[in-house]
C-alpha positions in Angstrom: 18.4 13.6 -16.3 14.7 13.1 -16.0 12.6 12.7 -12.8 9.1 11.4 -12.2 7.2 12.2 -9.0 4.7 9.6 -7.9 1.8 11.3 -6.1 -1.5 9.8 -4.8 -4.9 11.0 -3.9 -5.1 8.9 -0.8 -3.0 6.5 1.2 -3.0 2.7 0.7 -3.4 2.9 -3.1 -0.1 1.5 -4.1 2.0 4.6 -4.6 5.2 3.0 -3.3 4.4 -0.2 -5.1 4.2 1.7 -8.4 7.4 3.7 -7.6 9.5 0.6 -6.8 7.9 -1.4 -9.7 8.6 1.4 -12.2 12.3 1.5 -11.1 12.6 -2.2 -11.8 10.7 -2.1 -15.1 12.7 0.9 -16.4 16.0 -0.9 -15.4 14.9 -3.9 -17.4 14.7 -1.4 -20.4 18.3 -0.4 -19.8 17.5 3.0 -18.1 19.6 3.6 -15.0 16.8 4.5 -12.5 17.2 5.6 -9.0 14.7 6.1 -6.1 14.2 9.2 -3.9 11.6 10.0 -1.2 11.8 13.7 -0.4 9.6 13.5 2.7 9.0 10.4 4.8 6.8 9.5 7.8 8.1 7.6 10.8 7.6 7.2 14.5 10.1 7.6 17.4 12.9 8.8 15.2 12.9 5.7 13.0 13.4 5.8 9.2 10.5 5.6 6.8 9.8 1.9 6.2 9.1 2.4 2.5 12.5 3.9 2.0 14.3 1.1 3.8 12.3 -1.5 1.7 13.0 0.3 -1.6 16.7 0.5 -0.8 16.9 -3.2 -0.1 14.9 -4.3 -3.2 16.6 -1.9 -5.6 20.1 -2.4 -4.2 20.5 1.4 -3.6 23.9 2.5 -2.4 23.1 6.1 -1.4 22.9 6.9 2.3 19.4 6.7 3.7 19.8 10.4 4.7 20.0 11.3 1.0 17.3 8.9 -0.1 14.9 10.5 2.4 16.3 13.7 3.7 13.2 14.9 5.7 11.0 12.8 8.0 7.7 14.0 9.5 7.4 12.8 13.1 6.6 14.2 16.5 10.0 15.7 16.8 9.5 17.6 13.6 6.2 18.9 14.9 7.8 20.2 18.0 10.5 22.0 16.0 8.1 23.2 13.3 9.8 26.5 12.6 13.3 25.0 12.2 12.0 22.2 10.0 10.2 24.6 7.7 13.2 26.8 7.4 15.8 24.3 6.2 13.8 21.2 5.0 13.3 22.2 1.4 17.0 23.1 1.2 17.9 19.6 2.4 15.5 18.1 -0.1 17.1 20.0 -2.9 20.6 19.1 -1.9 19.8 15.4 -1.4 17.8 15.3 -4.7 20.8 16.7 -6.5 23.1 14.0 -4.9 20.8 11.2 -6.0 20.1 12.6 -9.4 23.8 12.8 -10.3 24.1 9.0 -10.2 21.1 8.1 -12.4 19.5 8.7 -15.8 16.1 8.9 -14.3 14.9 9.3 -10.7 11.5 8.0 -9.5 10.4 10.2 -6.5 8.0 8.6 -4.0 5.5 11.0 -2.5 3.7 11.0 0.8 0.4 9.1 1.2 -1.6 12.1 -0.2 -0.4 14.8 -2.4 -1.5 17.5 0.1 0.1 15.8 3.1 2.9 18.0 4.6 1.3 21.2 3.4 1.5 22.8 6.9 5.3 22.8 6.5 5.2 23.8 2.9 6.4 20.2 2.1 3.4 18.7 0.3 3.8 16.9 -3.0 2.5 20.0 -4.8 5.1 22.1 -3.1 8.0 19.8 -3.9 6.9 19.2 -7.5 6.8 23.0 -8.0 10.1 23.6 -6.3 12.1 20.9 -8.0 10.3 21.1 -11.3 9.2 17.5 -11.4 6.9 15.8 -13.8 4.1 13.9 -11.9 2.3 10.6 -12.2 -0.8 10.4 -10.1 -1.8 7.1 -8.5 -5.5 6.9 -7.8 -7.0 4.1 -5.7 -10.4 3.1 -6.9 -13.2 4.8 -4.8 -15.9 5.3 -7.4 -16.8 8.5 -9.2 -15.5 10.6 -6.3 -11.9 9.9 -7.4 -12.6 11.8 -10.6 -13.0 14.9 -8.5 -9.6 14.2 -6.9 -7.9 13.6 -10.3 -9.4 16.7 -11.9 -8.6 18.9 -8.9 -5.0 17.7 -8.9 -4.8 18.4 -12.6 -6.1 22.0 -12.0 -3.4 22.6 -9.4 -0.4 20.9 -11.1 -1.3 21.9 -14.7 1.4 20.7 -17.1 3.4 19.1 -14.3 0.8 16.3 -14.2 1.6 13.8 -16.9 -1.4 11.6 -16.2 -2.9 9.0 -13.9 -2.7 5.3 -13.1 -5.8 3.7 -11.5 -5.2 1.0 -8.9 -7.1 -1.5 -6.8 -10.0 -1.6 -9.2 -12.5 -4.4 -8.4 -12.9 -6.8 -11.3 -16.6 -5.9 -11.5 -15.7 -2.2 -12.0 -12.8 -2.5 -14.4 -14.9 -2.1 -17.5 -16.5 1.1 -16.1 -13.1 2.6 -15.4 -11.6 1.7 -18.8 -14.7 2.6 -20.9 -16.1 5.6 -19.0 -13.5 7.1 -16.6 -10.6 7.0 -19.0 -12.3 8.6 -22.0 -13.8 11.3 -19.8 -10.4 12.2 -18.4 -8.8 12.1 -21.9 -11.4 14.5 -23.1 -10.4 16.8 -20.3 -6.7 16.7 -21.1 -5.7 14.1 -18.5 -4.0 10.9 -19.8 -4.4 7.5 -18.2 -1.4 5.3 -18.4 -2.8 2.2 -16.8 -5.7 0.5 -14.9 -4.6 -2.0 -12.4 -7.2 -4.4 -10.9 -7.3 -5.5 -7.3 -4.8 -8.2 -6.6 -5.3 -10.5 -3.6 -1.6 -11.5 -3.5 -0.5 -7.9 -3.1 -3.1 -7.0 -0.5 -2.3 -10.1 1.6 -1.4 -9.4 5.2 0.9 -11.6 7.4 -0.8 -13.1 10.5 1.8 -11.4 12.6 0.7 -8.0 11.4 -2.9 -8.8 12.0 -2.3 -9.9 15.5 -0.2 -6.7 16.2 -2.8 -4.4 14.7 -5.7 -5.9 16.7 -3.5 -6.1 19.8 -4.2 -9.8 20.0 -2.3 -12.7 21.6 -1.5 -16.0 20.1 -3.3 -19.0 21.7 -1.8 -21.4 19.2 0.2 -21.4 16.0 2.5 -18.4 16.5 5.1 -20.4 14.5 3.0 -19.8 11.4 2.6 -16.1 12.0 4.6 -15.3 8.8 1.8 -16.9 6.7 -0.3 -14.3 4.8 -4.0 -14.1 4.5 -5.6 -12.6 1.4 -9.0 -11.7 2.8 -11.2 -12.1 5.9 -14.7 -13.4 6.7 -17.0 -12.8 9.6 -18.5 -15.9 11.3 -22.0 -15.0 12.6 -24.4 -17.6 11.4 -25.4 -21.3 11.9 -22.6 -23.9 11.7 -24.2 -25.6 8.6 -24.4 -22.3 6.7 -20.9 -21.3 7.9 -19.3 -24.4 6.5 -20.7 -23.6 3.0 -19.7 -20.0 3.4 -16.1 -20.7 4.5 -15.5 -23.3 1.9 -15.8 -20.7 -0.9 -12.8 -18.6 0.2 -9.2 -19.9 0.6 -6.3 -18.1 2.4 -8.6 -16.3 4.7 -8.8 -15.0 8.3 -12.0 -15.9 10.1 -13.3 -13.5 12.8 -15.6 -15.2 15.2 -16.8 -15.0 18.8 -14.5 -17.0 21.0 -17.5 -18.8 22.5 -18.7 -20.1 19.1 -16.9 -23.4 19.0 -19.3 -24.7 16.3 -18.2 -21.9 13.9 -14.5 -22.3 14.9 -14.6 -26.0 14.0 -16.4 -25.2 10.8 -13.7 -22.8 9.8 -11.0 -25.3 10.6 -12.5 -27.7 8.1 -11.8 -25.2 5.3 -8.7 -23.6 3.9 -8.1 -21.0 6.6 -4.9 -19.1 7.5 -5.8 -17.8 11.0 -8.7 -17.5 13.4 -9.4 -14.2 15.3 -11.4 -15.1 18.4 -13.1 -12.1 19.9 -14.2 -11.4 23.5 -11.0 -12.7 25.1 -12.4 -16.2 25.1 -10.1 -19.3 25.1 -11.5 -22.3 23.4 -11.2 -25.9 24.6 -7.9 -27.8 24.3 -9.6 -30.0 21.7 -10.3 -27.0 19.4 -6.7 -25.7 19.8 -5.4 -29.2 19.0 -7.6 -29.2 15.8 -6.2 -25.8 14.9 -2.6 -27.0 15.4 -3.3 -30.1 13.2 -4.6 -27.8 10.5 -1.6 -25.4 10.9 -4.0 -22.5 11.6 -2.9 -19.7 13.9 -5.4 -18.8 16.7 -5.4 -15.2 18.0 -7.5 -13.9 20.9 -8.5 -10.3 21.0 -10.3 -8.4 23.7 -12.7 -6.4 21.5 -15.9 -7.5 19.9 -16.4 -8.9 16.4 -17.4 -5.5 15.0 -14.2 -3.8 16.2 -12.1 -6.7 14.9 -13.7 -6.5 11.5 -13.1 -2.8 11.3 -9.5 -3.3 12.1 -9.2 -5.9 9.4 -11.0 -3.7 6.9 -8.3 -1.1 7.3 -5.5 -3.7 7.0 -6.8 -5.3 3.8 -7.8 -2.1 2.1 -4.4 -1.2 0.9 -1.5 -2.6 -1.3 1.3 -4.1 0.8 4.6 -5.0 -0.8 7.1 -5.0 2.1 7.8 -8.6 1.2 10.3 -9.6 -1.5 8.1 -12.5 -2.5 5.6 -10.0 -4.0 8.1 -8.1 -6.1 7.8 -10.4 -9.2 4.1 -10.0 -9.2 4.4 -6.2 -8.9 6.7 -6.1 -12.0 4.4 -8.4 -13.9 1.4 -6.1 -13.2 3.3 -3.0 -14.3 4.5 -4.6 -17.5 1.0 -5.8 -18.3 -1.2 -2.9 -17.1 0.9 0.3 -17.5 1.7 1.7 -20.9 5.4 2.4 -20.2 6.3 3.5 -23.7 3.6 6.2 -23.6 4.7 7.2 -20.1 8.3 7.5 -21.2 7.3 9.5 -24.3 5.4 11.9 -22.1 8.3 12.2 -19.7 10.7 13.3 -22.5 
């Protein structure tokens, strides 16, 4: 039985996306592959959302308590001593239960490899304790990420098989492939894949946007399940705005609620939702135009800068908790990750 721990240098880089996608890709190759998340994160005693999603997509039959034996939440913090005493033992037991049923187990780490260190439950701790081989997922951040990759290699040594770069802007893909990858290879760190940014996988449902910004629907809540792939800020003349908005489809437009000229301009272009700042409510005529275009309209209390910052955080990560995205995940892994080289290294 072989196992592969998926670690990451920072949250939002697609670690769970890679973990679930690898499970699917390896199953296509006839390898009985299971999923395990030693430590999850949740609020109010809930289960880790990544685990529930993976269990559904992969058709896992193991109890959720085995798939994710330890959850970091406020309750765990209050009982810090007790958690630290028996958590690793529970992880080892559950890992053994999952591993018995599969040829290979893909282990999904926390958002960052050092997360959970205060309880001795970080990715580095678990990899060492369970003797797991590790694949590092590194979200593109520029040359700073080379520090993260090299430092992780220094800590894990032979346990680190190599790295997969994710969310690389198209304009930086050549730099990563022709400069970062050779540099790391010269320093004993293999690169198994370079995955460019993908608007489909980063798309965010309007319902999630409204929730994150604490907004309320003024119109079009029935289209809240529609997803936007990016966002634009409306803060210019109406004529300029129309040309600006026309260039980008499947977008959310953030605009001051009192700027009906910009709101109408956005509604003339392929727009998924409008975020109106300042708690303004536009005229009935504007809301009717939005309904005719099937565009959701959400009002938020904050200003445009605050709304834009909230959207930046939402769109700056891979999001795959929708089954419709799974085929795209599998396609990217098949096209952009050298699975044969990875399996050879894992042997």
